[in-house]
C-alpha positions in Angstrom: 13.7 21.0 16.4 10.3 21.4 18.1 7.2 22.3 16.2 5.8 25.6 17.3 3.6 28.5 16.4 5.1 31.8 17.3 2.7 32.8 20.1 2.1 31.9 23.6 1.1 28.3 23.1 2.1 25.8 20.5 -0.7 23.3 20.4 1.3 20.1 19.7 3.7 20.3 22.7 2.1 22.9 24.9 4.5 25.7 24.4 3.6 28.7 26.5 5.1 32.0 25.4 4.3 34.0 28.4 5.4 34.3 31.4 13.5 36.8 40.5 14.2 34.1 42.3 16.3 34.6 45.5 19.8 35.8 45.4 20.7 32.9 47.7 19.9 30.4 44.9 21.7 32.4 42.3 24.8 32.4 44.6 24.5 28.6 44.9 24.8 28.1 41.1 27.6 30.8 41.0 27.9 34.0 39.2 29.6 32.5 36.1 27.3 32.3 33.1 27.9 31.3 29.5 26.1 32.4 26.3 25.8 29.7 23.6 24.7 30.2 20.1 25.6 27.0 18.3 22.9 24.4 18.3 25.5 21.5 18.2 26.9 22.6 21.6 23.7 23.5 23.4 22.6 20.0 24.5 24.1 17.0 26.2 23.4 13.5 24.9 20.2 12.0 26.3 22.3 9.5 28.2 24.6 12.1 29.7 24.7 11.8 33.5 23.1 14.6 35.3 25.4 17.0 37.1 25.1 17.7 40.8 24.2 21.3 40.0 21.3 20.1 37.7 20.0 17.8 40.4 20.1 20.7 42.9 18.2 22.8 40.5 15.5 20.1 40.0 15.1 19.8 43.8 14.7 23.5 44.3 12.9 24.7 41.2 10.9 21.9 39.7 11.2 19.8 36.6 13.0 20.7 33.3 11.5 23.2 30.9 11.8 23.3 27.1 12.1 26.7 25.4 12.1 27.9 21.8 14.6 30.8 21.4 15.2 33.0 18.3 18.6 34.4 17.5 19.1 38.1 16.9 17.6 39.5 13.7 15.1 36.7 13.4 12.2 38.1 15.4 9.8 39.2 12.7 7.8 37.3 10.2 8.4 38.5 6.6 6.9 36.8 3.6 5.6 34.1 6.0 9.2 32.9 6.7 9.9 32.6 10.4 13.4 33.0 11.6 15.7 30.2 12.7 15.1 29.0 16.3 16.9 26.9 18.8 15.5 24.5 21.4 16.8 25.1 24.9 16.3 22.5 27.6 17.1 22.7 31.3 15.8 23.8 34.7 14.7 27.5 34.3 16.2 29.6 37.1 15.3 33.1 36.0 13.4 34.7 33.1 13.7 38.5 32.9 13.6 40.8 29.9 17.4 41.0 29.7 18.3 37.4 30.5 17.1 33.9 30.7 19.1 31.7 33.1 18.9 27.9 33.0 20.8 24.9 34.2 21.4 22.2 31.6 21.7 18.5 32.4 25.5 18.4 32.1 26.0 21.9 33.5 28.9 23.0 35.6 27.4 26.4 35.7 24.3 28.3 34.6 23.8 29.2 31.0 22.4 32.7 30.0 20.5 33.9 27.0 18.7 37.2 26.2 15.3 36.8 27.8 13.2 38.8 25.3 14.1 36.4 22.5 12.1 33.5 24.0 9.1 32.7 21.8 7.9 29.5 23.3 8.1 27.5 26.5 6.9 24.2 27.7 7.2 24.9 31.4 8.4 22.6 34.1 6.4 23.6 37.2 7.5 23.6 40.8 4.0 23.0 42.2 1.3 20.7 40.9 -1.3 23.4 41.6 0.4 25.6 39.0 0.5 22.8 36.5 -3.2 22.2 37.1 -4.1 25.8 36.3 -2.0 25.7 33.2 -3.7 22.5 32.1 -7.1 24.2 32.5 -5.9 27.1 30.3 -4.9 24.6 27.6 -8.3 22.9 27.9 -10.1 26.3 27.6 -11.5 26.0 31.1 -11.2 29.8 31.5 -13.4 30.5 34.5 -11.4 27.9 36.5 -8.1 29.5 35.4 -9.2 32.8 36.9 -10.7 31.4 40.2 -7.9 28.9 40.9 -5.1 31.2 39.7 -6.1 33.8 42.3 -5.7 31.2 45.1 -2.3 29.9 44.1 -0.3 33.0 43.2 0.7 33.6 46.8 2.2 30.2 47.1 5.6 30.7 48.7 8.9 29.7 47.0 7.5 29.4 43.5 9.8 31.0 40.9 8.7 34.4 39.8 8.6 33.4 36.1 6.1 30.7 36.9 3.8 33.2 38.7 4.0 35.5 35.6 3.0 32.7 33.3 -0.1 32.0 35.3 -1.0 35.7 35.5 -0.7 36.0 31.7 -3.0 33.0 31.3 -5.5 34.6 33.7 -5.5 37.7 31.6 -6.2 35.8 28.4 -8.9 33.7 30.2 -10.7 36.9 31.2 -10.5 38.2 27.7 -11.9 34.9 26.4 -14.8 35.3 28.8 -15.4 39.0 27.8 -14.4 40.1 31.3 -12.4 43.1 30.2 -12.3 44.9 33.6 -11.0 41.7 35.2 -8.4 41.3 32.4 -7.1 44.8 32.9 -6.9 44.5 36.7 -5.0 41.3 36.5 -2.7 42.6 33.8 -1.7 45.4 36.2 0.4 42.8 38.1 2.4 42.1 34.9 2.8 45.8 34.1 4.2 46.7 37.5 6.7 43.9 37.3 9.7 43.5 35.0 8.0 41.1 32.7 9.4 40.0 29.3 7.7 41.6 26.3 6.1 38.4 25.2 4.1 38.3 28.5 3.3 42.0 28.3 1.9 41.5 24.8 -1.2 39.9 26.4 -2.3 43.4 27.3 -6.2 43.4 26.9 -6.4 46.2 24.4 -9.5 46.7 22.1 -8.1 45.1 19.0 -11.5 44.8 17.2 -15.0 46.1 17.9 -14.7 45.8 21.7 -15.2 49.5 22.2 -18.8 48.9 21.1 -19.4 45.5 22.5 -17.9 46.1 26.0 -20.2 49.1 26.7 -19.6 52.2 28.7 -18.7 50.2 31.8 -15.1 50.2 30.7 -14.7 54.0 30.9 -14.4 54.3 34.7 -11.6 51.7 35.1 -9.9 53.0 31.9 -9.8 56.5 33.4 -8.1 55.0 36.5 -5.6 53.0 34.4 -4.8 56.2 32.5 -3.5 57.7 35.8 -1.2 54.8 36.6 2.6 55.3 36.4 3.2 52.2 34.3 3.2 53.1 30.5 1.5 49.8 29.7 -1.4 50.7 32.0 -1.5 54.2 30.5 -1.7 52.6 27.1 -4.5 50.3 28.3 -6.5 53.2 29.7 -6.1 55.5 26.7 -7.0 52.8 24.2 -10.3 52.1 26.0 -11.2 55.8 26.2 -10.9 56.4 22.5 -14.3 57.7 21.3 -15.5 58.6 24.8 -16.0 62.0 26.3 -12.2 61.8 27.2 -11.3 61.1 23.6 -9.0 64.1 23.3 -7.0 63.1 26.4 -6.8 59.5 25.2 -5.5 60.5 21.7 -2.9 62.9 23.3 -1.7 60.0 25.6 -1.5 57.6 22.6 0.6 60.1 20.6 2.9 60.6 23.6 3.3 56.9 24.1 4.0 56.4 20.4 7.5 57.8 21.2 8.1 55.7 24.3 11.4 53.9 24.8 9.6 50.6 25.1 9.1 49.2 21.6 6.0 47.3 22.7 4.4 50.4 24.1 5.3 52.6 21.2 4.2 50.2 18.5 1.0 49.3 20.2 0.2 53.0 20.8 0.8 53.7 17.1 -1.5 50.8 16.1 -4.3 52.1 18.4 -4.1 55.4 16.5 -5.1 53.6 13.3 -8.7 53.9 14.6 -8.8 57.6 13.8 -8.0 57.2 10.1 -11.1 57.7 7.7 -12.0 54.4 6.0 -11.7 56.0 2.5 -7.9 56.6 3.1 -6.9 53.2 4.5 -6.3 51.1 1.5 -4.8 53.9 -0.7 -2.7 55.7 1.8 -2.2 53.8 5.1 -2.4 50.0 4.5 1.3 49.6 3.4 2.5 51.7 6.3 0.5 49.8 8.8 1.8 46.4 7.5 5.4 47.7 7.6 4.9 48.8 11.2 3.4 45.4 12.2 6.2 43.5 10.5 8.8 45.3 12.5 7.5 43.8 15.7 8.6 40.5 17.0 6.3 37.8 15.6 4.9 36.9 19.0 3.8 40.5 19.5 1.9 40.9 16.1 -1.4 39.2 17.0 -3.3 42.2 18.3 -2.1 44.7 15.6 -3.0 42.1 12.9 -6.5 41.8 14.4 -6.9 45.6 14.3 -5.6 45.7 10.8 -8.2 43.3 9.6 -10.9 45.3 11.5 -10.0 48.5 9.8 -9.6 46.9 6.3 -13.2 45.5 6.6 -14.4 49.0 7.5 -12.8 50.3 4.4 -14.5 47.8 2.2 -11.4 45.6 1.5 -13.0 42.5 2.9 -10.7 40.1 1.1 -7.6 41.7 2.6 -9.3 41.7 6.0 -10.0 38.0 5.8 -6.3 37.3 4.9 -5.3 39.1 8.1 -7.8 37.3 10.2 -6.7 33.9 8.8 -3.1 34.8 9.7 -4.2 35.0 13.3 -6.1 31.7 13.1 -3.0 30.0 11.7 -0.3 31.5 13.9 -1.9 32.4 17.2 -3.9 29.4 18.5 -3.2 30.3 22.1 -4.8 33.8 21.8 -8.2 32.2 22.1 -10.2 35.4 22.1 -8.4 36.8 19.1 -8.4 33.6 17.2 -12.1 32.8 17.8 -13.1 36.4 16.9 -10.9 36.4 13.8 -12.5 33.2 12.5 -16.0 34.5 13.3 -15.3 37.8 11.4 -13.7 36.0 8.5 -16.7 33.7 8.0 -19.1 36.6 8.4 -17.2 38.8 5.9 -17.2 36.0 3.3 -20.9 35.3 3.8 -21.8 38.9 3.4 -19.8 39.2 0.2 -21.5 36.1 -1.2 -18.4 33.9 -0.9 -20.3 31.2 0.8 -18.0 28.4 -0.3 -15.0 30.2 1.2 -16.9 30.8 4.4 -17.7 27.1 4.6 -14.1 26.1 4.0 -13.0 28.5 6.8 -15.5 27.0 9.2 -14.5 23.5 8.4 -10.8 24.3 8.8 -11.3 26.1 12.1 -14.2 24.4 14.0 -15.8 26.5 16.7 -14.1 26.2 20.1 -15.9 26.9 23.3 -15.1 27.6 26.9 -15.2 24.3 28.7 -15.3 25.6 32.3 -17.4 23.6 34.6 -18.2 26.8 36.6 -20.1 28.8 34.0 -21.6 31.2 36.5 -18.3 33.0 36.6 -18.9 34.2 33.0 
């Protein structure tokens, strides 16, 4: 079993939890697909000879990928006990919300799994340029991820799922640099595509105090996003307009999206509405309800709501509960750099303000400050 954190990247092995290839290729590997759920039958022995189909897949789609996949009913984290996961290995042919198709080493046909239950991937890239951008993301060279990512996305013949992974990493890189307009614009490419939820979860919503720090410059693009047809973009626009002169329209949209058929959209819209609750009512009336909502979400989708939960708890004066939520992010979501770094910063500040300087020091020692390592700093 591979070690992983349930997020987009597991630090030890480089799991990326992000993000159609041509019908001609799918016809080559045939229409027959099998669903396997028993770990003992998923993998061939290491010395098993590669099938012709596997070799064809390698030639057309790049090297083998490793994925971490959760079975049904094991998507949420409750009492800090993650569900049982399975390692999948093979050449990844397709990754859509409804299905993940891969060719295993001993395959006589493609194997299919539900696509939205992937929680981690160590991708095998078709093009070295894509592997380079991914490596820059892992190295926190965020400006280079954005600039180089734009130049490679039009590369012909690259599988769609690999393009989505790079787009998701570009979104996170823009968030890490505080470039929220860029993050929203790039995210639009994921929203208009049929992307798995774990990729859509990188949506650059204001999960902390960004409504204050990003300034009024976000209002114009947010108003444009609000008019888009994609519910994810409507959610993005409404969330950034809360507290503006269009606050009433934003709240109305968030309430409407709270009933959307997409669980990601509805859950995130409900979470954004937490901002309107008076601080005096949070701990006594709403805290338990908010935690219950957060815990119904797949674990990989909980990072943003957890950050907002900590933000609101601090505003209510419950700084110890807030610190607990922020440390949850630091422990589980190492890939969400902008959330992790902000959560650690807020946790240290809250402890220091409360006079718990020893605890602040321990947090700082446990989670040393990480910085953007981009060589091209002028893109900040």
